[in-house]
Structure formats: C-alpha cells, structure tokens
C-alpha distance (Angstrom), angle and dihedral (degrees) to the residues before:
residue distance angle dihedral
M1 . . .
A2 3.81 . .
I3 3.76 120.6 .
Q4 3.79 111.0 -117.5
Q5 3.77 114.1 -131.3
H6 3.78 121.7 -138.3
N7 3.79 109.9 -121.5
P8 3.83 98.6 -25.5
I9 3.77 117.4 -145.5
H10 3.80 121.9 -108.9
P11 3.82 110.8 -111.2
G12 3.80 90.1 -119.9
E13 3.81 91.6 57.6
F14 3.80 89.0 46.4
I15 3.81 90.4 53.0
K16 3.81 90.8 49.8
R17 3.81 94.6 49.2
V18 3.78 101.6 37.8
Y19 3.80 102.7 34.4
L20 3.80 115.1 13.1
D21 3.81 99.9 40.1
E22 3.79 95.3 34.9
F23 3.81 96.0 49.0
D24 3.82 99.1 29.2
I25 3.81 94.1 -116.3
G26 3.79 118.4 158.4
S27 3.78 123.6 -135.7
N28 3.82 91.3 -119.0
E29 3.80 90.1 54.3
L30 3.80 90.2 50.2
A31 3.82 90.2 48.7
R32 3.81 90.4 53.3
H33 3.81 92.1 50.2
L34 3.81 90.6 49.1
H35 3.84 92.7 44.6
V36 3.80 92.3 -126.6
S37 3.79 133.7 116.5
S38 3.78 120.9 -86.7
S39 3.82 89.0 -119.4
I40 3.82 90.4 60.7
I41 3.80 90.4 52.3
S42 3.79 91.4 45.3
R43 3.81 91.3 54.3
L44 3.80 91.0 47.2
L45 3.81 94.6 47.5
N46 3.81 90.9 48.5
G47 3.81 93.5 49.6
K48 3.80 92.9 -113.0
S49 3.81 94.7 120.1
D50 3.78 135.5 35.1
V51 3.78 131.4 -121.0
S52 3.80 106.1 -100.9
P53 3.80 123.0 -156.7
A54 3.82 89.8 -102.8
M55 3.81 91.3 50.3
A56 3.82 90.0 47.0
L57 3.79 89.3 57.6
K58 3.81 91.4 49.5
L59 3.81 93.8 45.9
S60 3.78 89.8 49.1
K61 3.79 91.7 54.6
V62 3.81 96.4 42.1
L63 3.82 103.2 35.8
G64 3.79 103.8 17.9
R65 3.82 131.4 -122.4
S66 3.78 119.7 104.3
P67 3.81 122.0 -72.0
E68 3.80 86.8 -119.5
S69 3.81 91.3 57.8
W70 3.82 91.4 53.4
L71 3.79 90.9 50.2
Q72 3.81 91.9 44.7
M73 3.81 90.3 52.5
Q74 3.80 89.6 52.0
D75 3.82 92.1 46.6
N76 3.81 91.9 49.3
Y77 3.80 90.4 51.4
N78 3.83 93.3 46.2
L79 3.79 93.1 47.7
W80 3.81 91.6 49.4
Q81 3.81 90.0 51.8
A82 3.82 91.8 47.5
R83 3.81 92.0 50.3
K84 3.79 88.7 58.5
L85 3.82 91.8 52.6
V86 3.81 106.9 35.7
N87 3.79 118.5 77.0
L88 3.80 104.2 -149.1
D89 3.81 92.1 -175.4
E90 3.81 87.0 85.4
F91 3.82 93.0 63.0
T92 3.78 132.1 77.6
P93 3.80 125.2 -163.3
F94 3.79 123.9 -124.4
D95 3.79 115.6 -103.3
F96 3.79 98.0 -132.0
S97 3.80 92.7 176.3
S98 3.80 89.2 69.7
K99 3.81 94.0 49.8
A100 3.81 115.6 92.8
V101 3.77 115.4 -143.3
G102 3.78 112.7 -149.0
N103 3.78 125.1 -149.8
D104 3.82 90.3 -111.3
A105 3.79 91.4 61.0
I106 3.80 91.3 49.7
N107 3.80 94.3 46.7
H108 3.81 93.1 52.5
V109 3.79 95.5 55.7
C-alpha cells in the first residue's frame, strides 16, 4: 500500500526551492541546459504545466534524480489535486464476485 502524501509539491516548485534558489541558478540558465524555451521553464516553475516523460529525461540528466522520480512527483501532485475536485461518493464499484465468468470469455482473451 502506498503512503499518501499530504499536499505534495508541484515539481516546478521543487525545482525552484531545491535547485534554483539553493544554487543561485536562473530560469533562463536552466532552460538553456534543458534545450527548451524560457517560456516552457516559466510555465513549469509556476505550476502551469506538467513534467512530461521527455522533460523527466532531461531533468534527470541536468538536475539529477531518476526520470521515474520526476514523473512520480508529477503524478502525486496531479492525484492530490484530483482528489480535491472529484466526488467519489457518486460512484459504486462493480461486485465482481457476483459475476460468473464463462469458459468462452476466458478462451477469447
């Protein structure tokens, strides 16, 4: 079972706090190292865009951490935001124990 984080940080905010502020790196310098436009970095740092798989690879090479950790950070943030917006009380799960699976269904998989 995964541990649920309380209000996870957006990867852009993490980059600002841990790398840019700590090591006095400007956003334009980061953009150059990542070979992307400064507007892309600005949107990422301000939480207006997500870390894509391609960006995760670039961030991994330039800043460190694994690409998977960058994507996981983004997923954690997105899921936290979705939990605040989606009312799950409106949904009911299937009761699979009451569904009979015939041999035909199994043979066609």
